[in-house]
N, C-alpha and C positions, 0 to 999 in steps of 0.2 A: 276378804283377805285371809290368808292362812299363815300360820307360823310353823316352825319346825316341831313336829309332833314326835316325841321319842317313842311312842307306842306304834307308830306306823313304820313298816319296814320298806315301803316304797317298792319300786321295781328294780330289777338288775339293769343298770345302765352301763353300756360299753362305749368307750371313746377311744379313738386312736391317738397316740402320742408319738413323739419322735423316738421314744424308747420302746414302742410297741403298744399293744392294746392294754387298756386299764379298765377296771370295773369298779362299781360302787353301787350301793342301794340309794335310790333317790327318785325324784320326779322332775320333769321339765317344768320350769316356771315360764320361760320365754324361749321361743324358737324362731330365730330370724334367719332361717336357711332358705336358699333359693335353688331351684333346679335350673340347669343351663337354659332351658326354654321358657322359664318363668317370665311373664311380662315385666316384672320388676327388674329383671336382669338385662333388659334391652338398653343399649347405649343410645342416649337421646340424639347424639350427633350423627351416628351412622345408621341407626335403625336396626342394627344387628345385635345378636347376643354378645354380651361381654365375654372375653376369653379368660379374664381373671376377675374374681370377686371374693367377697368375704362373707362367711356364715358365722353367726354368733348365737350361742345358747347359754342360758342360765339355768342351772339345776339346783334344787333343794336336796341336800344330802342327809341321809339318816344313818345313825350308828357310827359316826366318825367324830374326830375332835375338831372338825370344821363343819360349817352349816351349808356352804354354797360352793359350787364350781362354776366359774365362768370359762366357757370353752369357745375358742375362736379358731376357725379354719380358713386360711387363705387358699382359695381354690384356683386351679389353672387347667386349661385344656390345650395348652400350647406345646408344640414340640419344635426342635431346632435341628438343623443339619449338623451332624457330628463334627465336621471339619469346617463349619461356618464361623462367622465372626462373633456370634453370641456366646456369652459366658454362662448363660442360664441352662438349666436342665441337667439331668443325670443320664449317662449312657444306658440305653434300654433297648433290648431287641423288640422288634415289632410284634412278634408272637407273644411276648410277655405283656405288652400293652393290651392285646386283644382280650385278655382275661379281666380287664378293669371295666367298671361300669361306665366310665367316661369315654371309652374307645370310640364310639360312634360320633361323639361330639368333638373329638380331637381336631385341632386346627394347626396348619403349618405356620411358622413364624412369618410375619409380613415384612420383616426388616430386609432391606435390599442386601443381597449377598447371602442371605440365609436360604429360605425357601421361596422368597418373593419372586413372582413372575415365572415360576416353574410348576405349571399345573399338573405335571405327571408325578410330582413328588408328594402325593397324598398317601396316607397309611395304606389304603386299599391297593394302591399301585406299587407298593414296596413289597419285597420278599419277606417272609417270616423271620429270616435270620439277619435282615438288614438292621442296622443300629441307628437310632435317632436319640437326640438328647431331649428327654421329656421333662417338662417342669413338674415338680411334685407338689402336692398339697403341703402346706406348712401348718403345723398344729401347735397351739398354745393353750395351756390350761392353768387357771389360777384357783388354788384352793383358798377359800375365804372363810375366816372364822365368824364374820358378821357382815351386816349390810355395809358398814363403812369400808371394809376391805373390798367388797364388790364394787363400790363407787371408785375407789382408788385403782382398781384393776383396769378401768377403762379411761382413766385420765390421760390426756395428751401431755407431752413434755412441757407445754406452756401452762398446764394446770386447768385447761378447759376440757369439756366433754363434747364430742361432736358425733355426727353421723349415727352409725349403728349403736355405738355406746350410749348415746343419748336416747335413742329409740328403745333400747333394751331397758334402761333405767326408768323411762316413762311407763312402759308396760309393766315392769316389775313392781313399781311403786303402787300400782292399782291392785296387784295380785298377791303381794307379800308385805306383811306388816313391818318386818325388820328393815326392809329397804325403804318403805314409805316413811318410817321414822327418820332415817338418815337424810332422805331427800327433803323433808320438811324443815330441817334445822337451818336457820339463817346463818349464812357464812359471810365473812368480810370479803370485800372486793379486792 
């Protein structure tokens, strides 16, 4: 297990936020990210890659007034008809999507009345200047002063910890003394 070492400068970490990119010195403790084609990203019901998923990272931070950053990204590769029934997505020209890493994995919305049942409406079949409503990744970051705040950052509204949050804390408690101490404390039900 390691703790925050003030003499270590870590690496320059860059994360995307709603307000643009942010940087800090640190190191990744837990990386629960998935590629679109990752076997862990396959929907068990359909056998196909999920079109929406969540990545979660825990970083140890150096030289700041906080020790950790919990970074969560809700990802999507879905786009919608601009005049369709869906309220999701941001108007984007196809040529602008072509510069994004996710372009080759983009999928049309399957909702009836959006792109469903219209096989010619895939991005490659659209003109560069055509507009679609592309769902954007949603970024959340929590600056945490200590392990307790890391735990609190992944609490559900009912006070429980589930899914990726639980997995992140399980892995982090093996790799980081500060989080291990918080996770070992007995709490009332």
